[in-house]
C-alpha positions in Angstrom: 13.7 11.6 -9.3 15.4 8.8 -7.3 12.5 6.4 -7.7 12.0 3.8 -10.4 8.8 2.4 -11.9 7.9 -1.1 -10.9 9.1 -3.8 -13.2 6.5 -5.8 -15.1 3.6 -3.7 -13.9 3.0 -1.4 -16.9 3.4 2.2 -16.1 2.4 2.0 -12.4 4.2 3.0 -9.3 4.1 1.4 -5.9 2.9 4.3 -3.7 4.0 2.7 -0.5 7.6 2.1 -1.8 7.6 5.6 -3.2 6.7 7.1 0.2 9.2 5.0 2.1 12.0 5.9 -0.3 11.0 9.5 -0.2 11.2 9.5 3.7 14.8 8.3 3.5 15.8 10.7 0.8 14.1 13.9 2.0 16.0 14.4 5.3 13.1 16.0 7.2 13.3 18.5 10.0 11.0 18.3 13.0 7.4 19.2 12.1 8.2 19.6 8.4 5.5 18.2 6.1 6.2 14.7 5.0 6.1 15.5 1.3 8.5 18.4 1.1 12.1 19.0 0.3 13.9 21.8 2.0 10.5 23.7 2.0 10.8 24.2 -1.7 8.1 21.8 -2.8 5.3 20.2 -0.9 2.9 17.5 -2.1 -0.5 18.7 -0.9 -3.2 16.5 0.6 -5.2 17.1 -2.6 -2.4 15.9 -4.8 -1.8 12.8 -2.7 -5.5 12.1 -2.5 -5.7 12.3 -6.3 -2.8 9.8 -6.6 -4.7 7.3 -4.5 -7.8 7.7 -6.6 -5.8 7.4 -9.9 -4.2 4.2 -8.8 -7.5 2.8 -7.6 -9.1 3.7 -11.0 -6.2 2.1 -12.9 -6.8 -1.2 -11.1 -10.6 -1.0 -11.6 -11.6 -0.2 -8.0 -14.3 2.2 -6.9 -12.4 5.5 -6.4 -14.8 6.6 -3.7 -13.3 4.0 -1.4 -9.8 5.3 -1.6 -8.1 8.4 -0.2 -5.0 9.4 1.8 -6.5 7.5 4.7 -5.9 4.4 2.6 -2.2 4.7 3.2 -2.6 5.1 6.9 -4.7 2.0 7.1 -2.5 0.1 4.7 0.5 1.0 6.7 -1.1 -0.3 9.9 -2.0 -3.5 8.2 1.5 -3.9 6.7 3.1 -3.4 10.1 0.8 -5.9 11.7 1.5 -8.5 9.0 5.2 -7.9 9.5 4.8 -8.8 13.2 5.0 -5.3 14.8 3.1 -5.0 18.2 -0.1 -3.1 18.3 1.4 -0.5 20.6 4.0 0.3 18.0 1.5 0.5 15.2 -0.7 2.8 17.3 2.2 5.2 17.9 3.6 5.0 14.4 0.2 5.8 12.9 -0.6 8.4 15.4 -3.9 6.6 16.2 -5.6 8.3 19.1 -7.8 5.3 19.8 -7.9 1.6 19.2 -9.9 2.0 16.0 -7.0 0.9 13.9 -7.4 -2.6 15.3 -10.7 -3.0 13.3 -8.7 -2.5 10.1 -5.8 -4.6 11.2 -7.9 -7.6 12.3 -9.9 -7.5 9.0 -6.6 -7.4 7.1 -5.1 -10.3 9.0 -8.3 -12.3 8.4 -8.4 -11.5 4.7 -4.7 -12.3 4.3 -5.0 -15.6 6.1 -8.0 -16.6 4.0 -6.2 -15.5 0.9 -3.2 -17.6 1.7 -5.4 -20.6 2.4 -7.2 -20.1 -0.9 -4.1 -19.8 -3.1 -2.3 -22.6 -1.4 -5.3 -25.0 -2.0 -4.7 -26.6 -5.5 -8.4 -27.1 -5.9 -9.2 -23.4 -5.5 -6.3 -21.9 -7.6 -5.0 -24.2 -10.3 -2.1 -23.8 -12.7 -4.7 -23.2 -15.4 -5.8 -20.2 -13.4 -2.3 -18.9 -13.3 -1.9 -19.5 -17.1 -5.0 -17.4 -17.7 -3.7 -14.6 -15.4 -0.2 -14.5 -16.9 -0.3 -16.1 -20.4 3.0 -14.7 -21.5 4.9 -16.7 -18.8 3.5 -20.0 -20.1 4.4 -20.5 -23.7 3.5 -23.9 -25.0 
């Protein structure tokens, strides 16, 4: 497999990076399933859905809230945060309506609030960082 495990994240994989690298490697033909290689192997919806739920479980999230749809929504949010126009996101995600804007706007708001929180030294202190990553702060 041409994909590597993430460094310093235990045994996890970044599913988005994995999918992006796969799209470059697979050399798809028109209308060929995204997860296939020369029609020899195809990752089914069920398998991909299971991967989403396994990752959510590993990180302690409610697995009922995660599915293949999570990647589609996550992709729309990532594109928006990267500065792509809504028209591009709609086309790239094959959104038939403007429903994706609900997710994108929520994501942008959460990202903005998160940045404010972690950049405020009164909210997120060096002691909080030490508790999160004790091995990086040997005294």
